[in-house]
LUMDREN-516977 format. One record per residue (C-alpha): z, x, y. Coordinates in nm, 3 decimals, padded with zeros to 5 digits, always signed. Layout:
REM LUMDREN-516977
rec w->Z u->X v->Y
...
//
This chain:
REM LUMDREN-516977
rec w->-06.268 u->-03.512 v->+06.674
rec w->-06.340 u->-03.498 v->+06.300
rec w->-06.068 u->-03.399 v->+06.053
rec w->-06.246 u->-03.068 v->+05.957
rec w->-06.291 u->-02.967 v->+06.323
rec w->-05.933 u->-03.066 v->+06.401
rec w->-05.802 u->-02.863 v->+06.106
rec w->-06.011 u->-02.563 v->+06.223
rec w->-05.866 u->-02.590 v->+06.570
rec w->-05.519 u->-02.612 v->+06.433
rec w->-05.567 u->-02.301 v->+06.209
rec w->-05.710 u->-02.110 v->+06.509
rec w->-05.403 u->-02.200 v->+06.717
rec w->-05.164 u->-02.092 v->+06.439
rec w->-05.350 u->-01.754 v->+06.402
rec w->-05.289 u->-01.683 v->+06.762
rec w->-04.913 u->-01.745 v->+06.744
rec w->-04.657 u->-01.478 v->+06.671
rec w->-04.475 u->-01.450 v->+06.337
rec w->-04.094 u->-01.435 v->+06.310
rec w->-03.926 u->-01.333 v->+05.983
rec w->-03.562 u->-01.439 v->+05.970
rec w->-03.286 u->-01.465 v->+05.715
rec w->-02.989 u->-01.697 v->+05.706
rec w->-02.642 u->-01.602 v->+05.570
rec w->-02.307 u->-01.767 v->+05.557
rec w->-02.003 u->-01.819 v->+05.339
rec w->-01.993 u->-02.082 v->+05.072
rec w->-01.975 u->-02.441 v->+05.207
rec w->-02.044 u->-02.333 v->+05.564
rec w->-02.356 u->-02.557 v->+05.560
rec w->-02.619 u->-02.294 v->+05.555
rec w->-02.862 u->-02.477 v->+05.332
rec w->-02.804 u->-02.796 v->+05.530
rec w->-02.888 u->-02.612 v->+05.846
rec w->-03.220 u->-02.481 v->+05.693
rec w->-03.292 u->-02.835 v->+05.567
rec w->-03.214 u->-02.983 v->+05.900
rec w->-03.437 u->-02.726 v->+06.073
rec w->-03.731 u->-02.799 v->+05.837
rec w->-03.678 u->-03.186 v->+05.864
rec w->-03.631 u->-03.216 v->+06.232
rec w->-03.920 u->-02.973 v->+06.308
rec w->-04.139 u->-03.203 v->+06.091
rec w->-04.211 u->-02.913 v->+05.849
rec w->-04.132 u->-03.120 v->+05.539
rec w->-04.403 u->-03.287 v->+05.333
rec w->-04.359 u->-03.653 v->+05.249
rec w->-04.344 u->-03.591 v->+04.873
rec w->-04.080 u->-03.319 v->+04.928
rec w->-03.865 u->-03.556 v->+05.132
rec w->-03.908 u->-03.834 v->+04.870
rec w->-03.792 u->-03.596 v->+04.599
rec w->-03.487 u->-03.497 v->+04.793
rec w->-03.407 u->-03.861 v->+04.858
rec w->-03.434 u->-03.943 v->+04.492
rec w->-03.217 u->-03.654 v->+04.388
rec w->-02.953 u->-03.749 v->+04.654
rec w->-02.944 u->-04.106 v->+04.520
rec w->-02.887 u->-03.982 v->+04.166
rec w->-02.582 u->-03.792 v->+04.298
rec w->-02.453 u->-04.108 v->+04.468
rec w->-02.536 u->-04.010 v->+04.822
rec w->-02.680 u->-04.274 v->+05.049
rec w->-02.836 u->-04.027 v->+05.296
rec w->-03.076 u->-03.749 v->+05.183
rec w->-02.904 u->-03.419 v->+05.123
rec w->-03.113 u->-03.188 v->+05.326
rec w->-02.969 u->-02.880 v->+05.152
rec w->-03.176 u->-02.968 v->+04.847
rec w->-03.488 u->-02.869 v->+05.050
rec w->-03.394 u->-02.506 v->+04.985
rec w->-03.152 u->-02.510 v->+04.693
rec w->-03.425 u->-02.571 v->+04.434
rec w->-03.276 u->-02.412 v->+04.114
rec w->-03.103 u->-02.652 v->+03.878
rec w->-02.787 u->-02.440 v->+03.878
rec w->-02.788 u->-02.444 v->+04.257
rec w->-02.800 u->-02.819 v->+04.271
rec w->-02.537 u->-02.861 v->+04.000
rec w->-02.290 u->-02.630 v->+04.161
rec w->-02.371 u->-02.710 v->+04.520
rec w->-02.427 u->-02.345 v->+04.607
rec w->-02.713 u->-02.109 v->+04.682
rec w->-02.783 u->-01.845 v->+04.418
rec w->-03.114 u->-01.686 v->+04.477
rec w->-03.313 u->-01.614 v->+04.797
rec w->-03.537 u->-01.910 v->+04.885
rec w->-03.837 u->-01.832 v->+05.100
rec w->-03.981 u->-02.113 v->+05.324
rec w->-04.283 u->-02.094 v->+05.543
rec w->-04.326 u->-02.329 v->+05.843
rec w->-04.472 u->-02.327 v->+06.186
rec w->-04.441 u->-02.489 v->+06.526
rec w->-04.700 u->-02.490 v->+06.805
rec w->-04.518 u->-02.190 v->+06.959
rec w->-04.462 u->-01.962 v->+06.649
rec w->-04.493 u->-01.914 v->+06.275
rec w->-04.187 u->-01.849 v->+06.060
rec w->-04.107 u->-01.695 v->+05.724
rec w->-03.745 u->-01.794 v->+05.639
rec w->-03.532 u->-01.628 v->+05.377
rec w->-03.233 u->-01.850 v->+05.283
rec w->-02.987 u->-01.607 v->+05.120
rec w->-02.673 u->-01.681 v->+04.905
rec w->-02.319 u->-01.680 v->+05.056
rec w->-02.120 u->-01.569 v->+04.758
rec w->-01.979 u->-01.216 v->+04.754
rec w->-02.141 u->-01.148 v->+04.420
rec w->-02.489 u->-01.228 v->+04.566
rec w->-02.464 u->-00.969 v->+04.847
rec w->-02.762 u->-00.796 v->+04.692
rec w->-02.969 u->-01.108 v->+04.744
rec w->-02.885 u->-01.105 v->+05.116
rec w->-02.995 u->-00.738 v->+05.135
rec w->-03.329 u->-00.845 v->+04.979
rec w->-03.375 u->-01.131 v->+05.217
rec w->-03.278 u->-00.943 v->+05.534
rec w->-03.452 u->-00.613 v->+05.459
rec w->-03.769 u->-00.735 v->+05.637
rec w->-03.612 u->-00.974 v->+05.880
rec w->-03.652 u->-00.957 v->+06.262
rec w->-03.356 u->-01.196 v->+06.304
rec w->-03.050 u->-01.298 v->+06.103
rec w->-02.868 u->-01.636 v->+06.144
rec w->-02.505 u->-01.596 v->+06.037
rec w->-02.319 u->-01.930 v->+05.989
rec w->-01.952 u->-01.975 v->+06.050
rec w->-01.750 u->-02.290 v->+05.979
rec w->-01.586 u->-02.385 v->+06.316
rec w->-01.261 u->-02.480 v->+06.124
rec w->-01.228 u->-02.139 v->+05.957
rec w->-01.366 u->-01.897 v->+06.216
rec w->-01.471 u->-01.545 v->+06.142
rec w->-01.364 u->-01.456 v->+05.783
rec w->-01.420 u->-01.159 v->+05.557
rec w->-01.752 u->-01.278 v->+05.437
rec w->-01.869 u->-01.328 v->+05.791
rec w->-01.786 u->-00.962 v->+05.863
rec w->-01.976 u->-00.859 v->+05.548
rec w->-02.288 u->-01.038 v->+05.671
rec w->-02.265 u->-00.884 v->+06.007
rec w->-02.229 u->-00.541 v->+05.850
rec w->-02.527 u->-00.596 v->+05.622
rec w->-02.734 u->-00.704 v->+05.920
rec w->-02.627 u->-00.391 v->+06.109
rec w->-02.689 u->-00.169 v->+05.803
rec w->-03.042 u->-00.303 v->+05.763
rec w->-03.107 u->-00.260 v->+06.143
rec w->-03.187 u->-00.631 v->+06.201
rec w->-03.262 u->-00.631 v->+06.581
rec w->-03.139 u->-00.990 v->+06.657
rec w->-02.838 u->-01.183 v->+06.521
rec w->-02.760 u->-01.547 v->+06.584
rec w->-02.409 u->-01.675 v->+06.530
rec w->-02.433 u->-02.040 v->+06.444
rec w->-02.094 u->-02.199 v->+06.465
rec w->-02.134 u->-02.501 v->+06.236
rec w->-01.945 u->-02.820 v->+06.179
rec w->-01.852 u->-02.855 v->+06.547
rec w->-01.820 u->-03.229 v->+06.481
rec w->-01.516 u->-03.157 v->+06.264
rec w->-01.335 u->-02.987 v->+06.559
rec w->-01.428 u->-03.265 v->+06.802
rec w->-01.689 u->-03.043 v->+06.968
rec w->-01.414 u->-02.839 v->+07.125
rec w->-01.549 u->-02.561 v->+07.358
rec w->-01.239 u->-02.344 v->+07.317
rec w->-01.292 u->-02.327 v->+06.942
rec w->-01.652 u->-02.209 v->+06.980
rec w->-01.567 u->-01.962 v->+07.262
rec w->-01.294 u->-01.799 v->+07.058
rec w->-01.514 u->-01.748 v->+06.744
rec w->-01.804 u->-01.626 v->+06.948
rec w->-01.590 u->-01.369 v->+07.124
rec w->-01.441 u->-01.234 v->+06.807
rec w->-01.778 u->-01.210 v->+06.620
rec w->-01.965 u->-01.056 v->+06.913
rec w->-01.697 u->-00.791 v->+06.952
rec w->-01.712 u->-00.695 v->+06.586
rec w->-02.100 u->-00.702 v->+06.560
rec w->-02.141 u->-00.502 v->+06.880
rec w->-01.905 u->-00.233 v->+06.749
rec w->-02.140 u->-00.206 v->+06.439
rec w->-02.437 u->-00.143 v->+06.663
rec w->-02.606 u->-00.486 v->+06.650
rec w->-02.821 u->-00.478 v->+06.969
rec w->-02.844 u->-00.846 v->+07.045
rec w->-02.605 u->-01.136 v->+06.944
rec w->-02.663 u->-01.503 v->+07.046
rec w->-02.389 u->-01.762 v->+06.973
rec w->-02.490 u->-02.132 v->+06.932
rec w->-02.253 u->-02.427 v->+06.858
rec w->-02.413 u->-02.667 v->+06.604
rec w->-02.359 u->-02.949 v->+06.363
rec w->-02.617 u->-02.916 v->+06.086
rec w->-02.517 u->-03.243 v->+05.925
rec w->-02.551 u->-03.442 v->+06.251
rec w->-02.828 u->-03.231 v->+06.397
rec w->-02.651 u->-03.114 v->+06.711
rec w->-02.825 u->-02.819 v->+06.871
rec w->-03.043 u->-02.750 v->+06.567
rec w->-03.378 u->-02.879 v->+06.696
rec w->-03.265 u->-03.122 v->+06.963
rec w->-02.997 u->-03.054 v->+07.226
rec w->-02.655 u->-03.212 v->+07.153
rec w->-02.527 u->-03.500 v->+07.365
rec w->-02.175 u->-03.418 v->+07.239
rec w->-02.157 u->-03.060 v->+07.385
rec w->-02.254 u->-03.093 v->+07.752
rec w->-02.055 u->-02.776 v->+07.819
rec w->-02.315 u->-02.573 v->+07.627
rec w->-02.618 u->-02.485 v->+07.834
rec w->-02.791 u->-02.239 v->+07.594
rec w->-03.087 u->-02.297 v->+07.366
rec w->-03.093 u->-02.483 v->+07.037
rec w->-03.144 u->-02.292 v->+06.720
rec w->-03.514 u->-02.371 v->+06.700
rec w->-03.571 u->-02.303 v->+07.072
rec w->-03.413 u->-01.955 v->+07.029
rec w->-03.620 u->-01.885 v->+06.718
rec w->-03.929 u->-01.979 v->+06.910
rec w->-03.858 u->-01.774 v->+07.219
rec w->-03.665 u->-01.464 v->+07.102
rec w->-03.877 u->-01.152 v->+07.188
rec w->-03.999 u->-00.997 v->+06.868
rec w->-04.230 u->-00.698 v->+06.882
rec w->-04.442 u->-00.620 v->+06.581
rec w->-04.628 u->-00.354 v->+06.781
rec w->-04.571 u->-00.043 v->+06.568
rec w->-04.863 u->+00.131 v->+06.723
rec w->-04.637 u->+00.348 v->+06.939
rec w->-04.426 u->+00.463 v->+06.636
rec w->-04.486 u->+00.779 v->+06.436
rec w->-04.824 u->+00.738 v->+06.272
rec w->-04.811 u->+00.720 v->+05.890
rec w->-05.066 u->+00.647 v->+05.625
rec w->-04.949 u->+00.650 v->+05.261
rec w->-05.254 u->+00.714 v->+05.045
rec w->-05.303 u->+00.434 v->+04.791
rec w->-05.637 u->+00.530 v->+04.647
rec w->-05.907 u->+00.802 v->+04.669
rec w->-06.252 u->+00.653 v->+04.704
rec w->-06.547 u->+00.850 v->+04.560
rec w->-06.844 u->+00.626 v->+04.491
rec w->-07.071 u->+00.919 v->+04.391
rec w->-07.374 u->+00.700 v->+04.428
rec w->-07.725 u->+00.794 v->+04.539
rec w->-07.652 u->+00.645 v->+04.884
rec w->-07.311 u->+00.808 v->+04.912
rec w->-07.313 u->+01.122 v->+04.696
rec w->-07.054 u->+01.315 v->+04.896
rec w->-06.834 u->+01.035 v->+05.021
rec w->-06.464 u->+01.107 v->+04.979
rec w->-06.227 u->+00.850 v->+05.148
rec w->-05.849 u->+00.807 v->+05.146
rec w->-05.753 u->+00.443 v->+05.149
rec w->-05.427 u->+00.281 v->+05.240
rec w->-05.241 u->+00.052 v->+05.474
rec w->-05.122 u->+00.218 v->+05.791
rec w->-04.748 u->+00.193 v->+05.779
rec w->-04.694 u->+00.274 v->+06.148
rec w->-04.868 u->+00.417 v->+06.450
rec w->-05.233 u->+00.475 v->+06.535
rec w->-05.509 u->+00.706 v->+06.396
rec w->-05.814 u->+00.818 v->+06.593
rec w->-06.133 u->+01.000 v->+06.503
rec w->-06.108 u->+01.369 v->+06.600
rec w->-05.736 u->+01.367 v->+06.567
rec w->-05.583 u->+01.664 v->+06.378
rec w->-05.374 u->+01.551 v->+06.081
rec w->-05.148 u->+01.696 v->+05.815
rec w->-05.130 u->+01.590 v->+05.453
rec w->-04.769 u->+01.585 v->+05.304
rec w->-04.610 u->+01.714 v->+05.102
rec w->-04.874 u->+01.993 v->+05.064
rec w->-04.885 u->+02.062 v->+05.437
rec w->-05.265 u->+02.109 v->+05.441
rec w->-05.433 u->+02.027 v->+05.772
rec w->-05.766 u->+01.875 v->+05.868
rec w->-05.924 u->+01.644 v->+06.122
rec w->-06.007 u->+01.272 v->+06.108
rec w->-06.384 u->+01.276 v->+06.072
rec w->-06.423 u->+00.900 v->+06.037
rec w->-06.246 u->+00.565 v->+05.987
rec w->-06.387 u->+00.280 v->+05.784
rec w->-06.233 u->-00.065 v->+05.842
rec w->-06.372 u->-00.367 v->+05.657
rec w->-06.701 u->-00.197 v->+05.585
rec w->-06.749 u->-00.082 v->+05.941
rec w->-06.695 u->+00.256 v->+06.111
rec w->-06.444 u->+00.250 v->+06.388
rec w->-06.297 u->+00.515 v->+06.625
rec w->-05.937 u->+00.395 v->+06.615
rec w->-05.710 u->+00.203 v->+06.369
rec w->-05.353 u->+00.095 v->+06.382
rec w->-05.070 u->-00.062 v->+06.182
rec w->-05.091 u->-00.279 v->+05.974
rec w->-05.462 u->-00.244 v->+05.917
rec w->-05.589 u->-00.125 v->+05.575
rec w->-05.837 u->+00.149 v->+05.633
rec w->-06.017 u->+00.444 v->+05.465
rec w->-05.983 u->+00.781 v->+05.650
rec w->-06.246 u->+01.052 v->+05.603
rec w->-06.135 u->+01.401 v->+05.678
rec w->-06.345 u->+01.695 v->+05.798
rec w->-06.231 u->+01.925 v->+05.520
rec w->-06.249 u->+01.874 v->+05.140
rec w->-05.884 u->+01.916 v->+05.048
rec w->-05.678 u->+01.801 v->+04.748
rec w->-05.532 u->+01.457 v->+04.826
rec w->-05.417 u->+01.198 v->+04.582
rec w->-05.219 u->+00.870 v->+04.556
rec w->-04.865 u->+00.916 v->+04.701
rec w->-04.965 u->+01.174 v->+04.966
rec w->-04.884 u->+01.091 v->+05.332
rec w->-05.131 u->+01.156 v->+05.613
rec w->-04.957 u->+01.209 v->+05.952
rec w->-05.059 u->+01.352 v->+06.288
rec w->-05.023 u->+01.734 v->+06.279
rec w->-04.791 u->+01.729 v->+06.586
rec w->-04.567 u->+01.455 v->+06.452
rec w->-04.497 u->+01.537 v->+06.085
rec w->-04.164 u->+01.445 v->+05.928
rec w->-03.983 u->+01.719 v->+05.738
rec w->-04.025 u->+01.731 v->+05.358
rec w->-03.720 u->+01.764 v->+05.136
rec w->-03.605 u->+01.737 v->+04.779
rec w->-03.254 u->+01.648 v->+04.879
rec w->-03.227 u->+01.294 v->+04.993
rec w->-02.909 u->+01.162 v->+05.159
rec w->-02.904 u->+00.785 v->+05.199
rec w->-02.713 u->+00.458 v->+05.194
rec w->-02.803 u->+00.250 v->+04.884
rec w->-02.731 u->-00.108 v->+04.786
rec w->-02.702 u->-00.136 v->+04.411
rec w->-02.891 u->-00.437 v->+04.287
rec w->-02.894 u->-00.389 v->+03.906
rec w->-02.639 u->-00.518 v->+03.656
rec w->-02.611 u->-00.173 v->+03.502
rec w->-02.415 u->+00.079 v->+03.704
rec w->-02.562 u->+00.379 v->+03.894
rec w->-02.371 u->+00.699 v->+03.787
rec w->-02.360 u->+01.063 v->+03.891
rec w->-02.601 u->+01.266 v->+03.696
rec w->-02.821 u->+00.969 v->+03.614
rec w->-03.199 u->+01.037 v->+03.592
rec w->-03.404 u->+00.794 v->+03.792
rec w->-03.745 u->+00.740 v->+03.947
rec w->-03.759 u->+00.733 v->+04.332
rec w->-04.040 u->+00.520 v->+04.478
rec w->-04.119 u->+00.593 v->+04.845
rec w->-04.420 u->+00.412 v->+04.990
rec w->-04.697 u->+00.478 v->+04.734
rec w->-04.527 u->+00.797 v->+04.589
rec w->-04.306 u->+00.778 v->+04.278
rec w->-04.120 u->+01.095 v->+04.172
rec w->-03.855 u->+01.190 v->+03.910
rec w->-03.506 u->+01.234 v->+04.049
rec w->-03.141 u->+01.271 v->+03.957
rec w->-02.830 u->+01.130 v->+04.129
rec w->-02.646 u->+01.447 v->+04.229
rec w->-02.349 u->+01.277 v->+04.402
rec w->-02.205 u->+00.938 v->+04.494
rec w->-02.020 u->+01.047 v->+04.808
rec w->-01.848 u->+00.716 v->+04.889
rec w->-01.843 u->+00.339 v->+04.838
rec w->-01.831 u->+00.115 v->+05.138
rec w->-01.617 u->-00.194 v->+05.171
rec w->-01.776 u->-00.415 v->+05.426
rec w->-01.448 u->-00.605 v->+05.493
rec w->-01.299 u->-00.326 v->+05.704
rec w->-01.576 u->-00.062 v->+05.685
rec w->-01.358 u->+00.181 v->+05.503
rec w->-01.516 u->+00.434 v->+05.267
rec w->-01.374 u->+00.512 v->+04.920
rec w->-01.473 u->+00.872 v->+04.830
rec w->-01.640 u->+00.978 v->+04.508
rec w->-01.616 u->+00.652 v->+04.308
rec w->-01.823 u->+00.795 v->+04.026
rec w->-02.051 u->+00.497 v->+04.004
rec w->-02.191 u->+00.196 v->+04.189
rec w->-02.201 u->-00.146 v->+04.026
rec w->-02.394 u->-00.455 v->+04.126
rec w->-02.361 u->-00.544 v->+04.501
rec w->-02.193 u->-00.210 v->+04.581
rec w->-02.314 u->-00.023 v->+04.888
rec w->-02.258 u->+00.349 v->+04.897
rec w->-02.367 u->+00.689 v->+05.020
rec w->-02.557 u->+00.898 v->+04.768
rec w->-02.729 u->+01.238 v->+04.732
rec w->-03.037 u->+01.237 v->+04.523
rec w->-03.240 u->+01.547 v->+04.414
rec w->-03.610 u->+01.486 v->+04.364
rec w->-03.844 u->+01.686 v->+04.135
rec w->-04.107 u->+01.705 v->+04.412
rec w->-04.084 u->+01.716 v->+04.796
rec w->-04.082 u->+01.389 v->+04.988
rec w->-04.174 u->+01.313 v->+05.347
rec w->-03.896 u->+01.070 v->+05.455
rec w->-03.835 u->+00.927 v->+05.795
rec w->-03.489 u->+00.816 v->+05.895
rec w->-03.449 u->+00.442 v->+05.829
rec w->-03.330 u->+00.402 v->+06.188
rec w->-03.675 u->+00.525 v->+06.303
rec w->-03.887 u->+00.341 v->+06.052
rec w->-03.789 u->+00.071 v->+05.806
rec w->-04.117 u->+00.122 v->+05.626
rec w->-04.112 u->+00.499 v->+05.573
rec w->-03.737 u->+00.539 v->+05.573
rec w->-03.677 u->+00.309 v->+05.277
rec w->-03.714 u->+00.370 v->+04.905
rec w->-03.622 u->+00.229 v->+04.559
rec w->-03.437 u->+00.390 v->+04.269
rec w->-03.591 u->+00.281 v->+03.937
rec w->-03.476 u->+00.306 v->+03.573
rec w->-03.740 u->+00.518 v->+03.408
rec w->-03.672 u->+00.355 v->+03.067
rec w->-03.779 u->+00.002 v->+03.154
rec w->-03.880 u->-00.007 v->+03.520
rec w->-03.577 u->-00.202 v->+03.644
rec w->-03.503 u->-00.164 v->+04.015
rec w->-03.154 u->-00.011 v->+04.038
rec w->-03.099 u->+00.031 v->+04.409
rec w->-03.263 u->-00.011 v->+04.751
rec w->-03.213 u->+00.296 v->+04.963
rec w->-03.215 u->+00.367 v->+05.348
rec w->-03.245 u->+00.732 v->+05.442
rec w->-03.029 u->+00.877 v->+05.709
rec w->-02.719 u->+00.740 v->+05.883
rec w->-02.570 u->+00.405 v->+05.786
rec w->-02.501 u->+00.230 v->+06.113
rec w->-02.624 u->+00.257 v->+06.469
rec w->-02.261 u->+00.278 v->+06.589
rec w->-02.053 u->+00.589 v->+06.651
rec w->-01.755 u->+00.424 v->+06.500
rec w->-01.554 u->+00.657 v->+06.268
rec w->-01.518 u->+00.491 v->+05.932
rec w->-01.182 u->+00.513 v->+05.764
rec w->-01.155 u->+00.700 v->+05.432
rec w->-00.932 u->+00.521 v->+05.177
rec w->-00.812 u->+00.732 v->+04.886
rec w->-00.666 u->+00.449 v->+04.681
rec w->-00.926 u->+00.276 v->+04.466
rec w->-00.686 u->+00.007 v->+04.329
rec w->-00.764 u->-00.352 v->+04.413
rec w->-01.093 u->-00.280 v->+04.585
rec w->-01.360 u->-00.535 v->+04.486
rec w->-01.694 u->-00.601 v->+04.661
//
């Protein structure tokens, strides 16, 4: 088989495999970057020149063996300090699945980076040092995963070689973490004992832990059921652009283009345009220059409606029998990501799908400490890495779904109108899937996120 034909076959095979987006999180020195490096190295997803660069950098630091953590810690400050600072994205594939990996920082002050990396993840890998067990930062990461509705969580108990591969140590940590994460509403938790440095149970099964009969990390990543089928969800099409060629061939063409955020649209289906509430019927669907009878997420399409009604960028087209309520009063959980604080009374821009409207922060109801899930009422402001409940009043109505129902149409951004800086990432509706009653703590002293 020629090289070109072989490459074409490989590309065809990859296109048929499923995609898993996953994020890694762990406390400082838990070995998270080493795990990611080991995963890439042992799955043969590292190019020769990348490995040579890592080997050279390791020798300069006086290390005989290549430091696999350098495969992800690419910033100079990260290498100098031996920590992860920013989110590092890596793309790799095996014959069974394609992966987008977000390696997120472990420091408390970089919690906002974990929110960024996990916001689109189907799975989160939370690392724990077997010598230290579940600590405050472990609980923070579990809470963030629950907050962002990540459906699958892997507890990777690392450095098992330093506890002589003791089964009781692993079992105790797994039991404690599973109980905590389950209480938060995490639907699926898988615990795996590993040694990232030695390679135990990362890609290959460990010969040192014959008491463990579960999958390796890679095996679990390759086989965990992940459904990207959003066709059964509430159908939503945020309008990105109104197409009016006004040519001799298409003098009356008016189409509404955008990417279907969720669900399915069909020709002949009655639809409602929000926030105006005007109704019509889907007269046609254009997809890649061809007319089709049905389209689904995440296809980019142009809808043609039977009626000539006023529609512009930012409007939301939905089935008439399944329209979300519109509101100007948004209650949500936000993670503050900017260095400047978010304050009560602050004027902001709220960006939801393709719609951006003026808004004002009416109230900051509480600030959440992820250590014990207590809420501190009316803090007055949120600073970088804070997570809190807010009420925002918008100048125009918005059609927001609950984040629990749709991560695409239930999320939004708060933006500084002066310079376009992103201030906070928001999730409409309730915070967690759990019915746990959060404790309210009146005393603000000593609280630090």
